[in-house]
C-alpha positions as CSV (number, residue, x, y, z in Angstrom):
1,M,79.6,78.4,101.5
2,I,79.6,81.3,99.1
3,T,79.3,80.1,95.5
4,K,79.4,82.0,92.1
5,K,75.6,81.5,91.9
6,Y,75.1,83.2,95.3
7,I,77.3,86.1,94.3
8,S,75.4,86.5,91.1
9,L,72.1,86.6,92.9
10,A,73.4,89.1,95.4
11,I,74.6,91.4,92.6
12,D,71.2,91.0,90.8
13,C,69.3,91.9,94.0
14,Y,71.5,95.0,94.6
15,A,71.0,96.2,91.0
16,V,67.2,96.1,91.5
17,I,67.3,98.5,94.5
18,K,68.2,101.9,93.1
19,M,69.4,104.2,95.8
20,A,69.7,107.9,95.6
21,I,71.5,110.3,97.9
22,D,69.5,112.9,99.7
23,P,71.3,116.1,98.6
24,V,70.5,117.8,102.0
25,C,71.6,115.2,104.5
26,N,73.5,112.7,102.3
27,M,71.4,109.7,103.5
28,E,70.6,106.9,101.0
29,V,67.0,106.9,99.8
30,D,65.4,104.1,97.9
31,E,64.0,105.7,94.7
32,A,61.2,103.2,94.4
33,T,59.7,103.9,97.8
34,A,60.8,107.5,98.4
35,K,57.8,109.6,99.7
36,W,59.5,113.0,99.1
37,K,60.8,114.0,95.7
38,A,61.5,117.3,93.9
39,E,62.2,118.2,90.3
40,Y,65.0,120.7,89.6
41,K,66.4,121.6,86.2
42,G,65.0,118.4,84.7
43,K,66.3,116.0,87.4
44,T,64.5,114.2,90.2
45,Y,65.9,114.5,93.7
46,Y,64.9,112.1,96.5
47,F,64.6,113.0,100.2
48,C,64.5,111.0,103.4
49,A,62.1,113.4,105.1
50,P,59.9,116.3,104.4
51,G,62.3,118.7,106.2
52,C,65.1,117.9,103.7
53,K,62.7,118.4,100.8
54,T,61.6,121.8,102.1
55,A,65.2,122.9,102.7
56,F,66.2,121.8,99.2
57,E,63.3,123.6,97.6
58,A,64.2,126.8,99.4
59,D,67.7,126.9,98.0
60,P,68.6,124.0,95.7
61,E,71.9,125.4,94.5
62,K,73.2,125.6,98.1
63,Y,72.8,121.8,98.4
64,L,73.9,120.9,94.9
65,S,77.1,123.0,95.3
66,G,78.0,121.2,98.5
67,G,77.7,124.4,100.6
68,G,74.8,123.2,102.8
69,G,73.7,120.1,104.5
70,H,72.8,118.7,107.8
71,H,73.0,115.4,109.6
72,H,70.3,113.4,111.3
């Protein structure tokens, strides 16, 4: 049975896990455990794999403008 307490706990757990979106492939990445990160214009971006990080660093504006991207 789902109770208000259960729902509250689920919401609290979800809030602790901060997910970012890899700007290259749009996968969710856990910010706390991400191995690949890059700084650009004062913001940290998180990546699911080294290839996504490399692609982003080569042309960040391509991925931030929505003009690039690939799927795994």
